[in-house]
C-alpha positions as CSV (number, residue, x, y, z in Angstrom):
1,X,61.8,-73.6,117.6
2,X,59.4,-76.3,118.8
3,X,58.2,-76.3,122.4
4,X,56.8,-79.4,124.1
5,X,55.7,-80.1,127.7
6,X,56.2,-83.5,129.3
7,X,53.2,-85.1,131.1
8,X,52.8,-88.3,133.1
9,X,52.8,-90.0,136.5
10,X,55.5,-89.3,139.1
11,X,58.7,-91.4,138.7
12,X,57.9,-92.6,135.2
13,X,61.1,-91.1,133.9
14,X,60.1,-87.8,132.4
15,X,63.2,-85.9,133.6
16,X,65.4,-88.9,132.9
17,X,64.1,-88.9,129.3
18,X,64.7,-85.2,128.9
19,X,68.1,-85.5,130.3
20,X,68.9,-88.3,127.9
21,X,67.6,-86.4,124.9
22,X,69.3,-83.1,125.7
23,X,72.3,-83.8,127.9
24,X,71.0,-81.1,130.2
25,X,69.7,-81.2,133.8
26,X,66.1,-80.1,133.8
27,X,65.8,-80.3,137.6
28,X,66.9,-76.9,138.8
29,X,66.6,-77.4,142.6
30,X,69.1,-79.3,144.8
31,X,66.2,-80.8,146.6
32,X,64.8,-82.2,143.3
33,X,68.1,-83.8,142.5
34,X,68.5,-85.2,146.1
35,X,65.0,-86.7,146.1
36,X,65.0,-87.7,142.5
37,X,61.6,-86.1,142.0
38,X,60.7,-83.0,139.9
39,X,59.0,-80.4,142.1
40,X,58.9,-77.4,139.8
41,X,59.2,-76.7,136.1
42,X,62.4,-77.6,134.4
43,X,63.7,-76.5,131.0
44,X,66.1,-78.0,128.5
45,X,66.6,-78.2,124.7
46,X,68.3,-80.0,121.9
47,X,68.8,-80.1,118.2
48,X,66.6,-82.6,116.2
49,X,67.8,-84.7,113.2
50,X,66.2,-82.1,110.9
51,X,68.3,-79.4,112.3
52,X,65.4,-77.8,114.2
53,X,65.3,-77.2,117.9
54,X,63.0,-78.7,120.5
55,X,62.7,-77.1,123.9
56,X,61.2,-79.1,126.7
57,X,59.1,-77.8,129.6
58,X,59.6,-80.7,132.1
59,X,56.7,-80.8,134.6
60,X,56.4,-82.5,138.0
61,X,54.3,-85.7,138.1
62,X,53.3,-85.9,141.8
63,X,49.7,-85.0,142.6
64,X,50.9,-82.4,145.1
65,X,52.5,-80.4,142.3
66,X,49.8,-80.5,139.7
67,X,49.4,-76.6,139.8
68,X,53.1,-76.4,138.8
69,X,52.5,-78.9,136.0
70,X,49.6,-76.9,134.7
71,X,51.6,-73.7,134.7
72,X,54.1,-75.4,132.4
73,X,51.5,-77.0,130.1
74,X,49.1,-74.1,129.8
75,X,50.9,-72.0,127.1
76,X,52.6,-75.0,125.3
77,X,51.1,-76.3,122.0
78,X,52.2,-79.9,122.2
79,X,52.8,-82.6,124.8
80,X,55.2,-85.6,125.3
81,X,53.2,-88.1,127.4
82,X,55.4,-90.4,129.3
83,X,54.3,-93.8,130.7
84,X,56.6,-96.4,132.3
85,X,56.5,-99.9,130.7
86,X,56.8,-101.6,134.1
87,X,54.0,-99.7,135.8
88,X,51.7,-98.8,133.0
89,X,48.8,-96.4,133.2
90,X,48.6,-94.6,136.6
91,X,46.4,-92.0,138.4
92,X,48.6,-89.0,137.5
93,X,48.8,-90.3,134.0
94,X,45.0,-89.9,133.9
95,X,45.0,-86.5,135.6
96,X,47.7,-85.1,133.3
97,X,45.8,-86.4,130.3
98,X,42.6,-84.9,131.5
99,X,44.4,-81.6,131.9
100,X,45.7,-81.8,128.3
101,X,42.3,-82.6,127.1
102,X,40.7,-79.8,129.0
103,X,43.2,-77.3,127.5
104,X,42.4,-78.6,124.1
105,X,46.0,-79.7,123.3
106,X,45.7,-81.5,120.0
107,X,49.3,-82.5,119.2
108,X,51.3,-85.0,121.2
109,X,53.6,-88.0,121.3
110,X,53.7,-91.1,123.6
111,X,57.0,-92.2,125.0
112,X,56.9,-95.6,126.9
113,X,59.9,-95.5,129.1
114,X,61.8,-98.2,131.0
115,X,61.4,-100.5,128.1
116,X,64.5,-102.3,129.3
117,X,62.5,-103.4,132.4
118,X,59.3,-104.7,130.9
119,X,57.5,-105.5,127.7
120,X,56.3,-102.0,126.5
121,X,53.4,-103.3,124.4
122,X,50.7,-103.6,127.2
123,X,51.5,-100.1,128.5
124,X,51.6,-98.8,125.0
125,X,48.2,-100.3,124.1
126,X,46.5,-99.0,127.3
127,X,48.0,-95.5,127.0
128,X,47.1,-95.1,123.3
129,X,43.6,-96.1,124.0
130,X,43.3,-93.6,126.8
131,X,44.8,-90.8,124.7
132,X,42.7,-91.6,121.7
133,X,39.6,-90.6,123.6
134,X,40.8,-87.0,124.2
135,X,41.6,-84.0,122.1
136,X,45.0,-85.5,121.2
137,X,43.4,-88.4,119.3
138,X,45.7,-91.0,117.8
139,X,49.3,-90.4,118.6
140,X,52.6,-92.0,117.6
141,X,54.2,-94.1,120.3
142,X,57.9,-94.9,120.8
143,X,59.4,-97.3,123.4
144,X,62.6,-96.0,124.9
145,X,65.0,-96.5,127.8
146,X,66.6,-93.5,129.3
147,X,69.1,-95.8,131.0
148,X,70.4,-97.7,127.9
149,X,69.5,-95.2,125.2
150,X,67.4,-97.7,123.3
151,X,64.7,-96.0,121.2
152,X,66.2,-92.4,121.6
153,X,67.0,-92.1,117.9
154,X,63.4,-93.1,117.0
155,X,62.0,-90.7,119.6
156,X,64.1,-87.8,118.1
157,X,62.7,-88.7,114.7
158,X,59.2,-88.8,116.0
159,X,59.6,-85.4,117.6
160,X,60.7,-84.1,114.2
161,X,57.5,-85.5,112.7
162,X,55.4,-84.0,115.5
163,X,57.1,-80.6,115.0
164,X,56.4,-80.7,111.2
165,X,52.7,-81.3,111.8
166,X,52.2,-78.3,114.1
167,X,50.3,-75.3,112.6
168,X,52.4,-72.3,111.8
169,X,52.5,-69.8,114.7
170,X,50.8,-66.5,114.4
171,X,53.9,-64.2,114.4
172,X,51.9,-61.1,113.8
173,X,49.5,-61.5,116.7
174,X,49.9,-59.5,119.9
175,X,52.2,-60.8,122.6
176,X,50.8,-62.5,125.7
177,X,53.7,-64.0,127.5
178,X,52.6,-66.0,130.5
179,X,55.3,-65.8,133.1
180,X,56.4,-69.2,134.6
181,X,59.5,-68.0,136.4
182,X,60.7,-64.7,137.8
183,X,64.1,-64.1,139.3
184,X,66.9,-61.5,139.6
185,X,70.2,-61.6,137.9
186,X,73.0,-59.5,139.5
187,X,73.8,-56.6,137.3
188,X,70.8,-57.1,135.0
189,X,67.8,-56.9,137.3
190,X,64.5,-58.8,136.9
191,X,64.2,-61.6,134.5
192,X,61.1,-63.6,133.6
193,X,60.7,-66.7,131.5
194,X,57.8,-68.1,129.5
195,X,56.7,-69.8,126.3
196,X,56.1,-67.2,123.5
197,X,53.1,-68.8,121.8
198,X,52.3,-66.0,119.3
199,X,53.8,-62.7,118.1
200,X,57.4,-61.5,118.4
201,X,59.5,-59.7,121.0
202,X,62.4,-57.3,120.4
203,X,64.9,-55.6,122.6
204,X,63.5,-52.2,123.3
205,X,59.8,-53.2,123.0
206,X,57.4,-51.7,125.5
207,X,55.0,-54.1,127.1
208,X,52.3,-53.9,129.8
209,X,52.1,-55.9,133.0
210,X,48.8,-57.6,132.9
211,X,47.9,-56.9,136.6
212,X,48.4,-53.2,136.6
213,X,48.7,-51.8,133.0
214,X,52.1,-50.6,134.1
215,X,54.5,-50.2,131.1
216,X,57.7,-52.1,131.1
217,X,60.5,-52.2,128.6
218,X,62.5,-55.1,127.3
219,X,66.1,-54.6,128.3
220,X,67.4,-57.9,126.9
221,X,66.2,-61.2,125.5
222,X,67.6,-64.7,125.8
223,X,66.5,-67.9,124.2
224,X,68.1,-71.3,124.5
225,X,70.8,-69.8,126.7
226,X,71.9,-67.1,124.1
227,X,71.3,-63.4,123.9
228,X,69.0,-62.4,121.1
229,X,67.9,-59.1,119.6
230,X,64.5,-60.6,118.8
231,X,62.5,-63.7,119.4
232,X,59.6,-65.0,117.3
233,X,56.9,-67.5,118.3
234,X,57.0,-70.3,119.1
235,X,60.0,-70.0,121.5
236,X,61.1,-70.3,125.1
237,X,62.3,-66.9,126.1
238,X,63.9,-65.1,129.1
239,X,63.1,-61.4,129.2
240,X,65.2,-58.9,131.1
241,X,62.9,-56.0,132.2
242,X,64.3,-52.6,132.7
243,X,63.7,-51.0,136.0
244,X,61.0,-53.4,137.1
245,X,61.3,-54.7,140.7
246,X,61.3,-58.5,141.2
247,X,58.3,-58.3,143.5
248,X,56.1,-56.7,140.8
249,X,55.4,-59.9,139.0
250,X,55.7,-63.7,139.2
251,X,54.2,-66.9,138.0
252,X,50.7,-66.4,136.6
253,X,51.4,-62.8,135.5
254,X,51.7,-61.9,131.9
255,X,53.5,-59.5,129.7
256,X,51.2,-58.0,127.0
257,X,51.3,-55.9,123.8
258,X,49.9,-52.6,125.0
259,X,46.2,-52.0,124.3
260,X,45.5,-55.4,122.8
261,X,44.0,-57.3,125.7
262,X,40.9,-57.0,127.8
263,X,41.6,-57.7,131.5
264,X,38.5,-59.1,133.0
265,X,37.3,-60.7,136.2
266,X,34.0,-61.9,134.7
267,X,33.7,-64.4,131.9
268,X,31.0,-66.6,130.4
269,X,32.4,-70.0,129.3
270,X,31.3,-73.3,127.9
271,X,32.3,-76.5,129.7
272,X,34.0,-79.0,127.5
273,X,33.9,-82.8,127.7
274,X,31.2,-84.1,130.0
275,X,29.8,-81.2,132.0
276,X,29.3,-82.0,135.7
277,X,25.8,-81.2,137.0
278,X,27.1,-80.7,140.5
279,X,30.0,-78.5,139.7
280,X,31.2,-76.9,143.0
281,X,30.6,-73.2,143.5
282,X,34.3,-72.5,144.2
283,X,37.1,-73.8,141.9
284,X,40.4,-72.8,140.6
285,X,40.8,-71.6,137.0
286,X,44.1,-72.5,135.3
287,X,44.9,-70.6,132.1
288,X,48.3,-69.9,130.8
289,X,50.6,-70.1,133.8
290,X,47.9,-68.5,136.1
291,X,45.9,-70.2,138.7
292,X,43.0,-68.0,140.0
293,X,40.2,-68.9,142.4
294,X,36.8,-68.5,140.8
295,X,33.1,-68.6,141.8
296,X,30.9,-70.6,139.5
297,X,27.4,-69.5,138.5
298,X,25.6,-72.1,136.3
299,X,23.7,-70.6,133.3
300,X,22.8,-73.4,130.9
301,X,23.4,-77.2,130.6
302,X,27.0,-76.6,129.6
303,X,27.6,-72.9,130.2
304,X,28.6,-71.1,133.4
305,X,29.7,-67.6,134.5
306,X,33.0,-67.4,136.3
307,X,33.9,-64.5,138.6
308,X,37.7,-64.4,139.0
309,X,39.5,-63.4,142.2
310,X,41.7,-61.2,140.1
311,X,41.5,-59.9,136.5
312,X,43.3,-61.9,133.7
313,X,44.0,-60.9,130.1
314,X,41.6,-63.3,128.4
315,X,40.4,-63.5,124.8
316,X,37.3,-65.1,123.2
317,X,38.2,-68.6,122.3
318,X,40.8,-69.2,125.1
319,X,41.0,-72.7,126.5
320,X,41.4,-73.2,130.3
321,X,40.5,-75.8,132.9
322,X,38.7,-75.8,136.2
323,X,40.3,-77.8,139.0
324,X,39.0,-78.6,142.5
325,X,42.0,-78.2,144.7
326,X,40.3,-79.8,147.6
327,X,39.6,-83.0,145.8
328,X,42.8,-82.9,143.7
329,X,41.1,-83.5,140.3
330,X,40.3,-81.7,137.1
331,X,36.7,-80.6,137.2
332,X,36.5,-79.8,133.5
333,X,37.8,-77.8,130.6
334,X,36.3,-74.5,129.5
335,X,36.2,-72.5,126.3
336,X,35.8,-68.7,126.8
337,X,32.7,-67.4,125.0
338,X,32.6,-63.8,126.3
339,X,35.1,-61.7,128.2
340,X,32.8,-58.7,128.7
341,X,29.4,-60.3,129.5
342,X,26.3,-58.2,130.4
343,X,25.1,-58.1,134.1
344,X,22.5,-60.6,135.2
345,X,20.3,-58.2,137.2
346,X,16.8,-59.0,136.3
347,X,14.7,-62.1,137.0
348,X,15.2,-64.6,134.2
349,X,18.3,-63.0,133.0
350,X,20.4,-66.1,133.5
351,X,18.0,-68.2,131.4
352,X,18.0,-65.6,128.6
353,X,21.8,-65.4,128.7
354,X,22.1,-69.2,128.4
355,X,20.0,-69.0,125.2
356,X,22.4,-66.5,123.8
357,X,25.5,-68.5,124.8
358,X,24.0,-71.7,123.3
359,X,24.7,-70.2,119.8
360,X,28.3,-69.3,120.5
361,X,31.2,-71.6,119.8
362,X,34.1,-69.6,121.2
363,X,35.3,-68.5,117.7
364,X,35.7,-64.8,117.3
365,X,32.7,-63.6,115.2
366,X,32.5,-59.9,114.3
367,X,28.9,-60.0,112.9
368,X,27.7,-61.9,115.9
369,X,29.3,-59.5,118.4
370,X,27.8,-56.5,116.6
371,X,24.4,-58.1,116.6
372,X,24.6,-58.8,120.4
373,X,26.3,-55.6,121.5
374,X,24.6,-53.3,118.8
375,X,27.2,-50.6,119.3
376,X,30.8,-51.2,120.4
377,X,34.2,-49.5,119.9
378,X,36.6,-51.3,117.5
379,X,39.3,-51.2,120.1
380,X,37.1,-53.0,122.6
381,X,36.5,-55.8,120.2
382,X,40.2,-56.1,119.3
383,X,41.0,-56.4,123.0
384,X,38.5,-59.2,123.3
385,X,40.2,-61.1,120.5
386,X,37.6,-60.3,117.8
387,X,38.9,-58.8,114.5
388,X,37.2,-55.5,113.8
389,X,37.3,-55.2,110.0
390,X,34.0,-53.4,109.6
391,X,33.9,-49.7,108.7
392,X,33.1,-47.5,111.7
393,X,29.8,-45.6,111.7
394,X,31.4,-42.7,113.6
395,X,34.9,-42.3,115.2
396,X,35.9,-45.9,116.1
397,X,32.3,-47.0,116.8
398,X,31.1,-50.1,115.0
399,X,27.4,-50.8,114.7
400,X,25.1,-53.7,113.8
401,X,23.6,-52.6,110.5
402,X,20.0,-53.4,111.4
403,X,20.3,-51.7,114.7
404,X,21.9,-48.6,113.1
405,X,19.1,-48.4,110.6
406,X,16.5,-48.6,113.4
407,X,18.3,-45.8,115.2
408,X,18.1,-43.6,112.1
409,X,14.4,-44.1,111.9
410,X,14.0,-43.5,115.7
411,X,16.0,-40.3,115.4
412,X,13.6,-38.9,112.7
413,X,10.6,-39.8,114.9
414,X,12.1,-38.2,118.0
415,X,13.0,-35.0,116.2
416,X,9.5,-34.8,114.7
417,X,7.9,-35.4,118.1
418,X,10.1,-32.7,119.7
419,X,9.3,-30.2,116.9
420,X,5.6,-30.7,117.5
421,X,6.0,-30.2,121.3
422,X,8.4,-27.3,121.0
423,X,7.5,-25.5,117.7
424,X,9.4,-22.3,118.5
425,X,12.7,-24.0,119.2
426,X,15.3,-24.5,116.4
427,X,15.4,-28.2,116.8
428,X,16.1,-30.9,119.4
429,X,19.3,-30.6,121.5
430,X,21.9,-33.2,120.5
431,X,22.4,-34.3,124.1
432,X,18.7,-34.8,124.6
433,X,18.5,-36.8,121.5
434,X,21.5,-38.9,122.6
435,X,19.7,-39.7,125.8
436,X,16.4,-40.6,124.1
437,X,18.2,-43.0,121.8
438,X,20.3,-44.4,124.6
439,X,23.6,-43.7,122.7
440,X,26.9,-43.6,124.6
441,X,28.5,-40.8,122.5
442,X,27.1,-37.7,120.8
443,X,29.2,-38.4,117.7
444,X,26.8,-41.2,117.0
445,X,23.9,-38.8,117.0
446,X,25.8,-36.6,114.5
447,X,26.5,-39.5,112.3
448,X,22.8,-40.5,112.2
449,X,21.6,-37.1,111.0
450,X,20.7,-37.2,107.3
451,X,18.9,-34.6,105.1
452,X,16.4,-33.1,105.3
453,X,17.6,-32.9,109.0
454,X,20.7,-31.0,109.9
455,X,22.7,-30.1,113.0
456,X,23.0,-26.4,113.8
457,X,24.2,-24.8,117.0
458,X,24.0,-28.1,118.9
459,X,20.4,-28.9,117.8
460,X,19.0,-31.3,115.2
461,X,16.2,-29.9,113.1
462,X,14.9,-29.5,109.6
463,X,17.3,-27.9,107.0
464,X,14.4,-25.6,106.1
465,X,12.3,-24.4,109.0
466,X,8.9,-25.1,107.2
467,X,5.6,-23.6,108.2
468,X,5.4,-21.2,111.2
469,X,3.0,-21.7,114.1
470,X,-0.2,-19.9,113.4
471,X,0.2,-17.2,116.0
472,X,3.7,-16.4,114.8
473,X,2.6,-16.3,111.2
474,X,-0.2,-13.8,112.1
475,X,2.3,-11.6,114.0
476,X,4.7,-11.5,111.0
477,X,1.8,-10.6,108.7
478,X,1.0,-7.7,110.9
479,X,4.6,-6.5,110.6
480,X,4.4,-6.8,106.8
481,X,1.2,-4.8,106.7
482,X,2.4,-2.1,109.1
483,X,5.8,-1.6,107.4
484,X,4.9,-2.2,103.8
485,X,5.5,1.4,102.9
486,X,8.6,1.9,105.1
487,X,10.5,-1.4,104.8
488,X,13.6,0.0,106.6
489,X,11.8,1.1,109.7
490,X,12.3,-1.8,112.2
491,X,9.7,-2.2,114.9
492,X,10.8,-1.1,118.3
493,X,11.2,-3.8,121.0
494,X,8.0,-2.9,122.8
495,X,6.1,-3.0,119.6
496,X,7.4,-6.5,118.8
497,X,6.2,-7.6,122.2
498,X,2.8,-6.1,121.5
499,X,2.7,-8.0,118.3
500,X,3.4,-11.3,120.1
501,X,7.0,-11.6,118.8
502,X,9.3,-12.5,121.7
503,X,12.8,-13.9,121.3
504,X,11.6,-17.4,120.6
505,X,9.0,-16.3,118.1
506,X,11.4,-14.1,116.3
507,X,13.9,-17.0,116.2
508,X,11.3,-19.2,114.6
509,X,10.4,-16.6,112.1
510,X,14.0,-15.9,111.2
511,X,14.7,-19.7,110.7
512,X,11.6,-19.8,108.5
513,X,12.9,-16.9,106.4
514,X,9.9,-14.8,107.4
515,X,12.0,-12.1,109.1
516,X,15.5,-10.9,108.7
517,X,17.4,-10.4,112.0
518,X,20.0,-7.5,111.9
519,X,20.7,-7.4,115.7
520,X,19.0,-8.2,118.9
521,X,15.4,-6.9,118.6
522,X,16.2,-5.3,115.2
523,X,14.3,-7.2,112.5
524,X,13.2,-6.3,108.9
525,X,11.2,-8.1,106.3
526,X,13.3,-10.6,104.3
527,X,13.2,-8.7,101.0
528,X,14.7,-5.6,102.7
529,X,18.3,-6.5,101.7
530,X,17.7,-6.5,97.9
531,X,15.6,-3.3,98.1
532,X,18.4,-1.6,100.2
533,X,21.0,-2.5,97.5
534,X,18.8,-1.0,94.8
535,X,18.3,2.2,96.8
536,X,22.0,2.6,97.7
537,X,23.1,1.9,94.1
538,X,21.2,5.1,93.1
539,X,23.3,7.3,95.4
540,X,26.5,9.0,94.2
541,X,29.4,6.6,94.9
542,X,30.9,6.4,97.4
543,X,28.3,7.3,100.0
544,X,28.4,7.9,103.8
545,X,26.4,6.3,106.6
546,X,24.3,9.5,106.9
547,X,23.5,9.5,103.2
548,X,22.5,5.9,103.3
549,X,20.3,6.5,106.4
550,X,18.5,9.3,104.7
551,X,18.0,7.4,101.4
552,X,16.7,4.4,103.2
553,X,14.5,6.6,105.4
554,X,15.6,4.8,108.6
555,X,17.4,5.3,111.9
556,X,21.0,4.8,112.8
557,X,19.8,1.8,114.9
558,X,18.8,0.1,111.7
559,X,21.3,1.6,109.2
560,X,24.5,0.5,111.0
561,X,23.8,-3.2,111.3
562,X,22.1,-3.2,107.8
563,X,25.2,-1.8,106.2
564,X,27.5,-4.2,108.1
565,X,25.4,-7.1,106.9
566,X,25.7,-5.9,103.3
567,X,29.5,-5.6,103.8
568,X,29.7,-9.2,105.1
569,X,27.6,-10.4,102.1
570,X,29.8,-8.5,99.6
571,X,27.0,-6.3,98.4
572,X,28.8,-3.2,99.6
573,X,32.5,-2.5,100.4
574,X,33.7,-0.2,103.2
575,X,36.5,2.2,102.3
576,X,39.3,3.5,104.5
577,X,37.5,6.8,105.2
578,X,34.4,4.8,106.3
579,X,32.5,5.7,103.1
580,X,31.0,2.8,101.1
581,X,30.4,1.8,97.5
582,X,27.9,-0.7,96.1
583,X,29.7,-3.7,94.5
584,X,28.3,-4.4,91.1
C-alpha cells in the first residue's frame, strides 16, 4: 500500500479530487459536507493502474485547522500538493509547503485542479518553483478537473510513478503507530487509526501506550475497510484494542513495540532551513500526530533544547516542526539530535553542549554515542534509535574503547594506592572501587579486573599477596623461631597478641602464605601440613585422633582442625568408625 497526504489552500479542491479518484467521501462529518469545507482528517483509497493501492489522508486547508493538517501529514511519507488553476499560489499553499519542508518530506506530486476554469500553466509554473526550493525538490505536475474528470487518468499514472520511487519501508523495525483517530465501535470496544510507517502488526500483538507504558493487546486489525490478521508498513490501519477504555488515548498518542522507544520530555535538536534568531521561548512541537507545547532554550546558532509539556516516544533522527500557534505560522523544522541529553547545570554548559551538537547530524551513530556517553546500556541506545551492535564489556553495558582502557589503568592505580594505605587488608572493596571510578554498576568493576589482580570475597587485590609489612614479617619470624622444634604447637591467642599478630595481621600473613590458618586464632607455619602427612603415614593404619595427637605432639585444639583440613585436601580419609588413613 502507498499512503499519501493531501496539502494545499482551503477550497482548492483537495477533497473533490480525492472523491473523484476514489469514489469515496473523505469528509466524515455532516458539518463538513454542509459547509463544503474539510475540518478534520479524511481517509479514502483506490486501486492504481499498476494494481497497487493508494490510500489518501485528506487534510483541511483552512488556517484554523492547520494542527489537524499536521496530524495527518506527520507520519505520511509522501504528499499530493493541490493548487487551483484559477487562484494559483495562496497563503495556505505556502504554509502547508513549509510544513512539508520542515518535516523533511522528500516525495510528492503537484495536482493543479480546476483546470476547466483557467489556464493551468501559470499556477503550475509558480507552484513548481515554490516546491523546488524545499525538501520535495522537482516534482511531477498534472493538471486535472475534479468536475469533468479531465487529467484523472494521468494523475493516477503519476501516482503510480510516485509510489514506485518511494524507498522500501522498514518492515522489521519496531512499531510506532501515531494515533490520528480514536473511537468506540459497539461490540468491539476502542478502535484507533493511524499510518503504519514501519514494522508490522498482528492480531494478538502486545503493544505499549506511549503515555503510560500500559500494555495493550491487539484484538483486531482493519485496513482499507477489511479485517486483516496482519498489516505491514506502509499502511493505513484501524486497530481494535482489547479492554482499553476509549478515554485512555486519542490523537497524538502512540502505540509502541514494548521496550523499543525512549519516552522523553527533553531533547536537543537542530533547526532546519533558515534558523530564526528570535525564536519565541514558547512554541508547539508537531511530530507524528502529536502537538505538544515546548519551551525553547537556544544553545548554538542552529541548535536548541526543547522541554516538552509531556513525554513523547522520540528517536534520534526524527523530523518535526515548531509552530507558533499565536502567529499561525511554521517557526521552523527540527531534526532530533539527542533524546537523552545531559543536564546544563554549570556555567558555560550550554556553550560546551552547542560545540558537541555541532558535530551531530541526526543520524544514529554508535561509535559517537559511546564516545560521548562513555558507558551506556545497549537497551538504552536501542530505545534511542541507535543500533547497538558492539560487544558488551559486561552484562548489557557498552563502553567507548578508549574510556574503557583508561578505566582499566585507573583501577590498577586505585588498588595500588589502597594497598599502600591499608597494607593489612586483603584488597580494595569492590563497591569502594566502583565509587572511585564513578561506575554505575559493580559488574563493570568485575569486568575491569585483570591478572595479576583478582576479586576475592568482595575485594580486589593481588593474586599473590606479595611482601608483608615489616612489623608483620618480624612477628611471623618470631613464631618460626619459637616453634621450630614443635611445629604442631600453635601459639595461644594471648601469645599471638603479644607477638603483634591480631586478626588483620594474621589475615595478611595467611594471604602471603607465611602462616597457615586452621581456625580462629589457631595458626601454624605453612610447611606444617606436609610434615603432618609424613608423621601420620608412619602410624599403623588406620589411626585414631588420639594417636594422631600424640604422634604430632599437639593438643586437641590443633589436632581436630588439622585433621579436618587434611580430609578436605584428600591427604587423609575419615572412616565410618572415625578412624583415619593416610591416602597415598
